[in-house]
C-alpha positions as CSV (number, residue, x, y, z in Angstrom):
1,X,58.0,8.1,-4.5
2,X,55.8,8.2,-7.6
3,X,54.4,11.4,-8.9
4,X,50.8,10.4,-8.0
5,X,51.6,8.7,-4.6
6,X,49.8,10.0,-1.6
7,X,50.4,9.9,2.2
8,X,47.1,9.4,4.1
9,X,45.6,8.1,7.2
10,X,45.0,4.3,6.5
11,X,42.1,4.0,8.9
12,X,38.9,3.7,6.7
13,X,36.8,4.7,9.7
14,X,38.7,8.0,10.2
15,X,37.1,11.0,8.6
16,X,40.5,12.6,8.0
17,X,41.1,12.7,4.2
18,X,43.9,15.3,4.2
19,X,47.3,14.3,3.1
20,X,50.0,14.0,5.8
21,X,53.7,13.3,6.1
22,X,55.1,9.8,6.2
23,X,56.1,8.8,9.7
24,X,53.7,11.2,11.4
25,X,50.3,10.4,13.0
26,X,46.7,11.3,12.1
27,X,45.4,14.0,14.4
28,X,41.9,12.5,14.4
29,X,42.5,8.8,15.1
30,X,46.2,8.5,15.9
31,X,47.0,6.1,13.1
32,X,50.4,6.4,11.4
33,X,50.3,8.0,8.0
34,X,51.2,5.6,5.1
35,X,52.1,6.0,1.5
36,X,49.6,4.9,-1.1
37,X,49.8,4.6,-4.8
38,X,47.3,6.5,-6.9
39,X,44.8,3.6,-7.2
40,X,45.1,2.5,-3.6
41,X,44.8,6.1,-2.4
42,X,41.7,6.6,-4.4
43,X,40.2,3.3,-3.1
44,X,41.0,4.4,0.5
45,X,39.3,7.8,0.0
46,X,36.2,6.0,-1.5
47,X,36.1,3.6,1.5
48,X,36.3,6.5,3.9
49,X,33.4,8.2,2.0
50,X,31.3,5.0,2.1
51,X,32.0,4.6,5.8
52,X,30.9,8.2,6.4
53,X,27.7,7.6,4.5
54,X,27.0,4.5,6.6
55,X,27.6,6.5,9.8
56,X,25.3,9.3,8.6
57,X,22.6,6.7,7.8
58,X,22.8,5.3,11.3
59,X,23.0,8.8,12.8
60,X,24.0,7.7,16.4
61,X,27.7,7.6,17.0
62,X,27.3,6.0,20.4
63,X,25.4,3.2,18.9
64,X,28.2,2.6,16.4
65,X,30.8,2.7,19.2
66,X,28.8,0.3,21.3
67,X,27.8,-2.3,18.7
68,X,30.1,-1.8,15.8
69,X,29.0,-0.3,12.5
70,X,27.7,-3.6,11.0
71,X,25.4,-4.4,13.9
72,X,24.3,-0.8,14.1
73,X,23.5,-0.7,10.4
74,X,21.6,-4.0,10.7
75,X,19.6,-2.6,13.6
76,X,18.8,0.6,11.7
77,X,17.6,-1.4,8.6
78,X,15.4,-3.5,10.9
79,X,13.9,-0.3,12.4
80,X,13.3,1.1,8.9
81,X,11.6,-2.2,7.8
82,X,9.4,-2.1,10.9
83,X,8.6,1.5,10.2
84,X,7.6,0.6,6.6
85,X,5.3,-2.2,7.9
86,X,3.7,0.2,10.4
87,X,3.2,2.7,7.6
88,X,1.5,0.1,5.4
89,X,-0.8,-0.9,8.3
90,X,-1.7,2.7,8.8
91,X,-2.4,3.1,5.1
92,X,-4.6,0.0,5.0
93,X,-6.4,1.2,8.1
94,X,-7.1,4.7,6.5
95,X,-8.3,3.0,3.3
96,X,-10.6,0.8,5.4
97,X,-12.0,3.9,7.3
98,X,-12.7,5.6,4.0
99,X,-14.4,2.6,2.6
100,X,-16.5,2.3,5.8
101,X,-17.5,5.9,5.6
102,X,-18.8,5.3,2.0
103,X,-20.6,2.2,3.1
104,X,-22.2,4.0,6.1
105,X,-23.4,6.8,3.9
106,X,-24.9,4.4,1.4
107,X,-24.1,4.4,-2.2
108,X,-25.7,3.3,-5.5
109,X,-22.4,1.5,-6.2
110,X,-23.4,-1.2,-3.6
111,X,-26.4,-3.5,-3.6
112,X,-26.2,-3.6,0.1
113,X,-23.7,-2.8,2.9
114,X,-23.1,-4.2,6.3
115,X,-24.5,-1.0,7.8
116,X,-27.9,-1.5,6.1
117,X,-30.6,-3.0,8.2
118,X,-32.9,-5.7,7.0
119,X,-35.7,-3.3,6.4
120,X,-33.6,-1.2,4.1
121,X,-32.6,-4.2,2.1
122,X,-36.3,-5.3,1.9
123,X,-37.3,-1.9,0.7
124,X,-34.6,-2.2,-2.1
125,X,-36.0,-5.6,-3.0
126,X,-39.5,-4.2,-3.3
127,X,-38.2,-1.4,-5.6
128,X,-36.4,-4.0,-7.8
129,X,-39.6,-6.0,-8.0
130,X,-41.5,-2.9,-9.1
131,X,-38.9,-2.1,-11.7
132,X,-39.0,-5.6,-13.0
133,X,-42.7,-5.6,-13.3
134,X,-42.6,-2.3,-15.2
135,X,-40.1,-3.7,-17.6
136,X,-42.1,-6.8,-18.3
137,X,-45.2,-4.8,-18.8
138,X,-43.4,-2.3,-20.9
139,X,-44.4,1.3,-21.4
140,X,-46.3,2.8,-24.2
141,X,-43.3,4.8,-25.3
142,X,-41.3,1.5,-25.5
143,X,-43.9,-0.1,-27.6
144,X,-44.1,2.9,-29.9
145,X,-40.3,3.0,-30.1
146,X,-40.2,-0.7,-31.0
147,X,-42.8,-0.3,-33.7
148,X,-41.1,2.8,-35.3
149,X,-37.6,1.5,-35.0
150,X,-36.0,-0.6,-37.6
151,X,-33.9,-2.3,-35.0
152,X,-36.5,-3.6,-32.6
153,X,-34.6,-6.9,-31.9
154,X,-31.7,-5.0,-30.3
155,X,-34.1,-3.0,-28.1
156,X,-35.8,-6.2,-27.0
157,X,-32.4,-7.9,-26.3
158,X,-31.3,-4.8,-24.3
159,X,-34.6,-4.8,-22.3
160,X,-34.1,-8.6,-21.6
161,X,-30.6,-8.0,-20.3
162,X,-31.8,-5.2,-18.1
163,X,-34.4,-7.5,-16.7
164,X,-31.9,-10.2,-16.0
165,X,-29.6,-7.8,-14.2
166,X,-32.5,-6.5,-12.1
167,X,-33.4,-10.1,-11.3
168,X,-29.8,-10.8,-10.2
169,X,-29.8,-7.7,-7.9
170,X,-33.0,-8.9,-6.4
171,X,-31.6,-12.4,-5.8
172,X,-28.4,-11.0,-4.3
173,X,-30.3,-8.9,-1.8
174,X,-32.6,-11.8,-0.9
175,X,-29.6,-14.0,-0.3
176,X,-28.1,-11.4,2.0
177,X,-31.3,-11.4,4.0
178,X,-31.3,-15.2,4.2
179,X,-27.6,-15.2,5.3
180,X,-28.3,-12.7,8.0
181,X,-31.2,-14.7,9.3
182,X,-29.1,-17.9,9.3
183,X,-26.4,-16.1,11.3
184,X,-28.9,-14.9,13.8
185,X,-30.3,-18.4,14.2
186,X,-26.8,-19.8,14.7
187,X,-26.0,-17.3,17.3
188,X,-29.2,-18.2,19.2
189,X,-28.3,-21.9,19.0
190,X,-24.8,-21.2,20.4
191,X,-26.2,-19.2,23.3
């Protein structure tokens, strides 16, 4: 017998890691103790530890006994994957609820929301038309600023871009009203 040889229970599924005597039997599983060299003994102890971790992950000993560890482990992994999918669905649903709350309250971030009625969108269109008319007419302060500034071209370009942006907002809102009206007409035709 080598100096580093060990006598252990050879059953990887047995939790007994204590050394025994050759020819005797493991008190946990009943397997006969065997002699292992240092490398094989270390591998056996590692395998026992890995099995123990797998069992702890599964958590239900009766499931392991009924199905075997590989099937039980597969079943636990499937359950974990399903739990992750459900968790993702809940997360998306919560995000949708938060977004809907913001949309219902109304926000300057949105040109319109599904919760706005046609009248509210029409009011916003009217405000955009007023702003556009004011920009085209200009204000006295803007004219004075343009005259006194050495960089009137940039001010005019900025005002032009602002007017284009406001026109686009106006068109987007008008298109939404048209789309809603077309949907109403289609629903009436289907009925």
